[in-house]
C-alpha positions as CSV (number, residue, x, y, z in Angstrom):
1,M,59.6,-9.5,-72.2
2,S,59.1,-5.7,-71.6
3,R,59.4,-4.6,-68.0
4,L,56.7,-2.9,-66.1
5,M,56.8,0.5,-64.9
6,Q,56.0,0.3,-61.3
7,R,54.2,3.6,-59.8
8,G,52.9,5.2,-56.8
9,A,49.6,6.7,-55.4
10,T,49.2,10.3,-57.4
11,L,48.4,12.8,-55.6
12,I,45.0,13.8,-57.5
13,S,43.9,9.9,-56.5
14,T,45.0,10.6,-53.1
15,M,42.7,13.5,-53.0
16,I,40.4,11.6,-54.7
17,G,40.0,9.2,-52.0
18,L,40.7,11.5,-49.0
19,L,37.5,13.2,-50.2
20,L,35.3,9.7,-50.8
21,G,36.4,9.0,-46.9
22,L,35.5,12.5,-45.7
23,F,31.8,12.2,-47.5
24,A,31.4,8.2,-45.5
25,V,32.8,10.0,-42.2
26,L,30.2,12.9,-42.5
27,S,27.8,10.3,-43.9
28,V,28.3,8.1,-40.0
29,M,28.1,11.5,-38.2
30,T,24.9,12.1,-39.9
31,L,23.1,9.3,-39.2
32,Y,24.5,8.7,-35.9
33,K,23.3,12.5,-34.9
34,T,20.0,11.3,-36.1
35,Q,19.8,8.5,-34.3
36,V,20.5,10.4,-31.3
37,N,17.8,13.2,-31.7
38,Q,15.3,10.5,-32.6
39,T,15.9,8.4,-29.0
40,F,15.7,11.9,-27.3
41,Q,12.8,13.0,-28.7
42,T,11.2,9.5,-28.1
43,R,12.4,9.8,-24.1
44,T,10.8,13.2,-24.3
45,N,7.7,12.1,-25.8
46,T,7.6,9.0,-23.6
47,S,7.8,11.1,-20.5
48,I,5.6,14.2,-21.2
49,D,2.2,11.1,-22.9
50,G,3.5,9.4,-18.8
51,Q,2.9,12.9,-17.1
52,V,-0.4,13.2,-19.4
53,A,-1.9,9.7,-18.5
54,A,-1.3,10.4,-14.7
55,A,-2.7,13.7,-14.8
56,L,-5.6,12.5,-16.5
57,M,-6.4,9.6,-13.9
58,T,-5.5,12.0,-11.0
59,T,-7.6,14.6,-12.0
60,Q,-10.6,11.5,-12.2
61,L,-9.8,10.7,-8.8
62,E,-9.3,13.9,-6.8
63,V,-13.1,15.4,-8.5
64,Q,-15.2,12.3,-7.4
65,R,-14.2,14.1,-3.8
66,A,-16.0,16.9,-5.1
67,G,-19.1,17.7,-2.6
68,F,-18.4,14.3,-1.3
69,G,-20.2,14.1,2.6
70,V,-22.4,17.3,1.0
71,E,-25.9,16.1,1.8
72,V,-29.2,15.4,4.0
73,V,-28.0,13.2,6.4
74,A,-31.8,11.9,7.2
75,A,-34.7,11.9,5.8
76,V,-37.4,13.8,8.2
77,S,-40.9,15.2,8.1
78,P,-42.0,17.5,6.3
79,A,-39.5,17.8,3.6
80,V,-36.2,19.3,4.7
81,T,-35.3,22.5,2.3
82,P,-33.3,21.9,0.2
83,N,-33.9,18.6,-0.3
84,S,-31.7,15.6,-1.5
85,C,-31.2,15.2,-5.1
86,L,-32.6,11.7,-4.7
87,G,-35.9,12.9,-3.6
88,T,-38.1,14.8,-1.2
89,A,-36.5,14.7,2.3
90,T,-34.5,11.8,1.6
91,A,-30.9,11.9,3.1
92,G,-28.1,11.3,0.0
93,P,-26.2,13.5,-1.8
94,N,-27.0,16.9,-2.1
95,G,-24.3,19.1,-3.5
96,T,-25.0,22.2,-5.6
97,A,-23.0,23.3,-8.6
98,N,-21.4,27.3,-8.3
99,T,-21.2,26.4,-4.7
100,D,-19.7,23.4,-4.2
101,V,-17.8,23.5,-6.8
102,V,-16.2,26.0,-8.7
103,L,-14.6,26.4,-12.0
104,L,-12.3,29.0,-12.9
105,S,-11.1,30.7,-15.9
106,G,-7.8,32.7,-16.3
107,A,-7.1,31.3,-12.8
108,T,-3.0,31.9,-11.7
109,L,-1.8,30.9,-8.2
110,T,0.9,33.6,-6.9
111,G,2.7,32.8,-3.8
112,N,-0.4,31.4,-1.1
113,T,-3.7,33.4,-3.0
114,L,-5.2,31.9,-6.1
115,A,-6.5,34.5,-8.5
116,G,-8.9,34.2,-11.3
117,T,-13.0,34.6,-12.6
118,A,-15.6,32.3,-11.8
119,Q,-17.8,30.4,-14.8
120,T,-21.4,29.4,-14.3
121,I,-22.0,25.6,-14.1
122,G,-25.1,25.0,-16.2
123,T,-26.2,22.7,-19.1
124,T,-23.8,24.3,-21.7
125,A,-20.6,23.6,-20.6
126,A,-18.1,25.8,-19.5
127,T,-15.2,26.1,-19.6
128,G,-11.5,26.9,-17.4
129,N,-8.1,26.3,-16.3
130,A,-8.5,25.7,-12.7
131,V,-11.4,23.8,-10.2
132,V,-12.1,24.2,-6.6
133,W,-14.3,21.7,-4.6
134,R,-15.7,21.4,-1.0
135,S,-16.1,17.8,1.1
136,V,-16.9,17.2,4.5
137,D,-15.1,14.1,5.8
138,A,-16.4,11.5,9.0
139,S,-15.5,14.3,11.5
140,A,-18.1,16.7,9.5
141,A,-14.7,18.9,8.6
142,S,-15.6,21.2,5.7
143,T,-12.9,21.7,3.4
144,C,-11.8,22.6,-0.2
145,S,-9.5,21.6,-2.7
146,G,-8.8,22.2,-5.9
147,L,-6.3,21.8,-9.1
148,I,-5.3,24.1,-11.5
149,A,-3.8,24.2,-14.5
150,V,-0.8,26.5,-15.1
151,G,2.7,27.6,-16.6
152,G,2.6,24.3,-18.3
153,G,1.6,22.0,-15.8
154,L,-0.6,20.6,-13.0
155,K,-1.2,21.8,-9.6
156,L,-3.1,19.7,-7.1
157,L,-4.3,22.5,-4.0
158,P,-3.9,21.2,-0.6
159,S,-7.2,20.6,1.7
160,V,-7.9,24.1,3.3
161,T,-11.2,24.9,5.9
162,C,-13.9,26.4,4.0
163,T,-17.4,26.9,4.3
164,D,-18.1,25.9,0.3
165,A,-16.3,26.3,-2.7
166,T,-17.0,30.6,-3.4
167,T,-14.4,31.3,-0.8
168,W,-12.3,30.1,-2.8
169,A,-10.1,33.5,-3.2
170,S,-10.0,34.1,0.3
171,R,-8.1,30.7,1.6
172,T,-4.6,30.5,2.1
173,W,-3.4,28.1,-0.5
174,T,0.3,27.1,1.3
175,A,2.5,27.4,-1.8
176,A,5.0,24.6,0.6
177,T,2.2,21.6,0.0
178,V,0.9,22.7,-3.1
179,Q,1.6,19.5,-5.3
180,D,2.6,19.5,-9.0
181,V,1.3,16.4,-10.9
182,V,2.4,17.2,-14.4
183,V,6.1,19.8,-13.8
184,P,5.5,23.5,-15.0
185,G,6.8,23.8,-18.3
186,T,5.6,20.7,-19.5
187,L,3.1,21.3,-21.6
188,S,3.4,24.1,-24.1
189,A,0.6,26.6,-24.6
190,G,-1.3,24.5,-27.1
191,K,-1.2,21.1,-25.3
192,A,-2.1,22.7,-22.1
193,M,-4.5,21.1,-19.8
194,A,-8.5,22.8,-19.9
195,F,-11.4,21.5,-17.9
196,S,-15.2,21.8,-19.5
197,A,-18.0,21.5,-16.7
198,K,-21.5,21.4,-17.5
199,M,-24.8,19.7,-15.4
200,A,-25.7,16.5,-17.5
201,S,-27.1,13.0,-17.4
202,C,-24.6,11.0,-16.4
203,T,-23.4,7.4,-14.5
204,P,-20.1,7.4,-12.5
205,F,-17.4,5.0,-14.5
206,G,-20.5,3.8,-16.6
207,R,-22.5,2.2,-13.9
208,G,-26.0,2.5,-12.3
209,T,-28.6,5.1,-13.4
210,L,-28.8,8.0,-15.1
211,S,-29.5,11.4,-13.6
212,S,-28.8,14.5,-13.9
213,V,-25.2,15.3,-12.0
214,L,-22.0,17.3,-12.3
215,E,-20.1,16.2,-15.6
216,L,-16.4,17.3,-15.6
217,T,-13.8,16.8,-18.7
218,T,-10.1,17.0,-18.6
219,S,-8.6,17.6,-21.7
220,V,-4.8,18.2,-22.3
221,G,-2.8,17.9,-25.9
222,Q,-0.6,14.8,-26.3
223,S,3.5,15.0,-27.1
224,V,2.0,14.2,-31.1
225,N,1.1,17.5,-32.8
226,N,-3.4,17.6,-33.1
227,I,-3.4,14.9,-30.6
228,T,-6.0,15.4,-27.7
229,S,-6.8,12.9,-24.8
230,S,-9.8,13.6,-22.9
231,A,-11.5,12.4,-19.7
232,I,-15.1,12.4,-18.5
233,S,-15.7,12.3,-14.5
234,C,-19.3,11.7,-13.5
235,I,-19.7,13.5,-10.1
236,P,-22.9,12.0,-8.4
237,N,-22.5,14.0,-5.2
238,I,-22.9,17.5,-6.8
239,C,-26.8,17.0,-8.4
240,R,-28.0,20.4,-7.9
């Protein structure tokens, strides 16, 4: 019988083993990093889409106040001027576009001051980044409120006393009472919220008889690129 020679690991085999082990560690670390990034991005996208959904819902609820209480309070003879949108000398909604609701483009909110350019709301859609409306409560108090999409967010302007929505520039929108519906910086420039308004035949929530009233469309980009969500609000109290 021949005696077998016993040998230990050579330097080359040790280096090869270390190299293979290094590749394995790097692969695991890369996979871990990818999973962490995907988890973070998923959480970020979920947060953005959640705020977008809340913003669209808030907008639909808030703008229904536009023109509320602005009405012919009683049917009289001869006919009142102006007449209610429901018919000659008939009590009911009587809100007027560009008076009881105003759409602004290039709107900014600096301190307590709202600035921007009023757009004419007609049968052709006008676009902007802010909308201000007037409503009248049960005590006959006339107030204005609004929404402004600025700085990658959406702000809800508090109710302030006003005679009509055209006085938006002279109102004091107290910064401390302005609420962030979407936190500033959440939406990139290409995904910022925008408003589109026109007088069109629509009916609130798909119920009732079609009539020519204010139709406000809110659009905003989702977390996924090239995906846009929108919500259409039919506002029956603005009918002139």
